[in-house]
C-alpha positions as CSV (number, residue, x, y, z in Angstrom):
1,M,20.4,-38.2,13.5
2,V,18.1,-39.9,11.1
3,P,17.7,-43.7,11.6
4,Q,19.0,-45.9,8.8
5,Q,15.6,-47.3,8.1
6,E,14.0,-43.9,7.6
7,R,16.7,-42.9,5.1
8,R,15.4,-45.6,2.8
9,D,11.8,-44.5,3.0
10,P,10.7,-43.1,-0.4
11,R,8.9,-40.2,1.3
12,Y,12.1,-39.2,3.2
13,I,14.1,-39.4,0.0
14,S,11.6,-37.3,-1.8
15,A,11.5,-34.7,1.0
16,L,15.3,-34.6,1.0
17,R,15.4,-33.9,-2.8
18,N,12.8,-31.2,-2.3
19,F,14.8,-29.7,0.5
20,D,17.9,-29.7,-1.7
21,A,15.9,-28.0,-4.6
22,A,14.6,-25.4,-2.2
23,S,18.1,-24.8,-0.9
24,R,19.3,-24.2,-4.4
25,F,16.6,-21.6,-5.0
26,F,17.5,-20.0,-1.7
27,R,21.2,-19.7,-2.7
28,K,20.2,-18.2,-6.0
29,Q,18.1,-15.6,-4.0
30,N,14.8,-16.9,-5.6
31,Y,13.2,-16.6,-2.2
32,A,9.6,-16.9,-3.4
33,K,10.2,-20.3,-5.0
34,A,12.3,-21.5,-2.1
35,Q,9.6,-20.3,0.4
36,E,6.9,-22.2,-1.5
37,I,8.9,-25.5,-1.2
38,F,10.0,-25.0,2.4
39,K,6.4,-24.2,3.4
40,K,5.3,-27.6,2.0
41,L,8.2,-29.4,3.7
42,A,7.5,-27.7,7.0
43,S,4.0,-29.2,7.1
44,S,4.7,-32.6,5.5
45,A,8.3,-33.7,5.8
46,P,9.7,-36.0,8.5
47,P,10.3,-34.1,11.8
48,E,14.1,-33.4,11.3
49,L,13.6,-32.0,7.8
50,A,10.4,-30.2,8.8
51,E,12.3,-28.3,11.5
52,R,15.1,-27.3,9.1
53,A,12.5,-26.3,6.5
54,K,10.8,-24.1,9.1
55,L,14.1,-22.4,9.8
56,H,14.7,-21.7,6.2
57,L,11.1,-20.6,5.7
58,R,11.7,-17.9,8.3
59,L,14.9,-16.8,6.6
60,C,13.0,-16.6,3.2
61,Q,10.3,-14.5,4.8
62,S,12.8,-12.2,6.5
63,R,14.6,-11.7,3.2
64,T,11.4,-10.9,1.3
65,E,9.8,-8.7,3.9
66,R,12.5,-6.1,4.0
67,P,11.1,-2.6,4.2
68,S,11.2,-0.8,0.8
69,P,13.4,2.3,0.6
70,R,11.8,5.5,1.6
71,P,10.5,7.5,-1.4
72,K,12.7,10.5,-2.1
73,T,10.8,12.5,-4.8
74,A,7.4,14.1,-4.7
75,I,6.1,11.7,-7.3
76,D,7.4,8.7,-5.4
77,C,5.7,9.9,-2.3
78,Y,2.5,10.6,-4.2
79,V,2.5,7.1,-5.7
80,M,3.1,5.5,-2.4
81,G,0.4,7.7,-0.8
82,V,-2.2,6.8,-3.3
83,A,-1.3,3.1,-3.0
84,E,-1.8,3.3,0.8
85,L,-5.0,5.3,0.2
86,N,-6.4,2.6,-2.0
87,R,-5.6,0.1,0.7
88,R,-7.4,2.4,3.1
89,N,-4.2,2.6,5.2
90,L,-4.9,6.2,6.0
91,E,-2.1,6.9,8.5
92,S,0.6,5.8,6.0
93,A,-1.2,7.6,3.1
94,F,-1.1,10.9,5.0
95,G,2.6,10.4,5.8
96,H,3.5,10.0,2.1
97,L,1.1,12.6,0.8
98,D,2.1,15.2,3.3
99,R,5.7,14.7,2.3
100,A,4.8,15.0,-1.4
101,D,3.0,18.2,-0.6
102,K,6.0,19.6,1.2
103,L,8.4,18.6,-1.6
104,E,6.1,20.1,-4.3
105,P,3.4,22.3,-2.9
106,K,0.4,23.3,-5.0
107,R,0.4,20.2,-7.2
108,E,-3.2,19.5,-8.1
109,H,-3.0,15.7,-8.0
110,I,-1.4,15.8,-4.5
111,Q,-4.0,18.3,-3.3
112,Y,-6.7,16.0,-4.7
113,A,-5.3,12.9,-3.0
114,L,-5.1,14.7,0.3
115,A,-8.7,15.8,-0.1
116,A,-9.7,12.2,-0.7
117,A,-7.7,11.0,2.3
118,Y,-9.3,13.6,4.6
119,A,-12.8,12.8,3.3
120,L,-12.2,9.1,4.0
121,Q,-11.0,10.0,7.5
122,G,-14.2,12.0,8.1
123,D,-12.5,15.4,8.3
124,S,-14.8,17.4,5.9
125,E,-13.2,20.8,6.7
126,S,-9.7,19.7,5.6
127,A,-11.1,17.6,2.7
128,L,-13.0,20.7,1.3
129,N,-9.9,22.9,1.7
130,Y,-7.7,20.5,-0.2
131,L,-10.4,19.8,-2.8
132,R,-10.9,23.5,-3.4
133,A,-7.1,23.9,-4.0
134,A,-7.1,21.0,-6.4
135,I,-10.0,22.4,-8.3
136,E,-8.4,25.9,-8.5
137,L,-5.3,24.3,-9.9
138,R,-7.2,22.0,-12.3
139,P,-11.0,22.7,-12.8
140,A,-11.6,19.2,-14.2
141,N,-11.0,17.9,-10.7
142,S,-14.6,19.1,-9.9
143,L,-16.0,16.5,-12.3
144,Q,-13.7,13.8,-11.0
145,A,-14.7,14.5,-7.4
146,R,-18.4,14.2,-8.3
147,Q,-17.8,10.7,-9.4
148,D,-15.2,9.6,-6.9
149,E,-16.5,7.3,-4.2
150,D,-13.8,8.6,-1.8
151,F,-15.9,11.7,-1.4
152,A,-19.2,9.8,-0.6
153,S,-19.1,11.1,2.9
154,L,-19.3,14.7,1.6
155,A,-22.1,14.1,-1.0
156,A,-24.8,15.7,1.0
157,D,-22.6,18.6,2.2
158,L,-23.8,21.8,0.4
159,R,-20.3,23.2,0.4
160,F,-19.1,20.1,-1.5
161,Q,-22.0,20.3,-3.9
162,A,-21.3,24.0,-4.7
163,L,-17.6,23.2,-5.1
164,V,-17.9,20.3,-7.5
165,H,-20.6,21.9,-9.5
166,S,-18.7,25.1,-10.0
167,N,-16.7,23.6,-12.9
168,G,-14.0,26.1,-12.1
169,N,-16.0,29.1,-13.1
170,L,-16.8,30.4,-9.7
171,I,-15.2,28.6,-6.9
172,P,-17.0,29.4,-3.7
173,K,-15.0,30.5,-0.7
174,F,-16.3,29.3,2.6
175,P,-15.6,31.8,5.4
176,K,-15.9,29.0,8.0
177,L,-13.1,27.1,6.2
178,Y,-10.8,29.8,5.1
179,G,-11.2,32.7,7.5
180,D,-12.0,35.1,4.6
């Protein structure tokens, strides 16, 4: 219970008004705005309101941190995989890109993204295999790979150089990689 004297305090009245405003945003499911106000209240309001604000703040966070639905199509998986690749979250990127590849095998953009992921992981053999497939499907990928920083770890590899400078005319096969 809040003492009568504290209820007259202008800071308490202001905090109470802000709490009410945040509660309205919460009820309207505008969790971002509610979270912003509850966060301020949790650190600056009188103790009773601060505790209630912290509770509501956790509720806002749990409502906004729901996992997104699992992608269903190859393009959705590819987009999620590339987003994770750009964040350098390789484990998640592989999961999405592998699923995209299973849903639509032999898509050049998926092969290219897998090549980049393997290059970033340091698996040059797999990276070269996927890159070769991507270039076979779309020769312009050789030019793109030359300029792509994701392949920096392969820049000195003679197999990579031969592959990206082939321009799709003569794509070298590497017996070590392909068992040919």
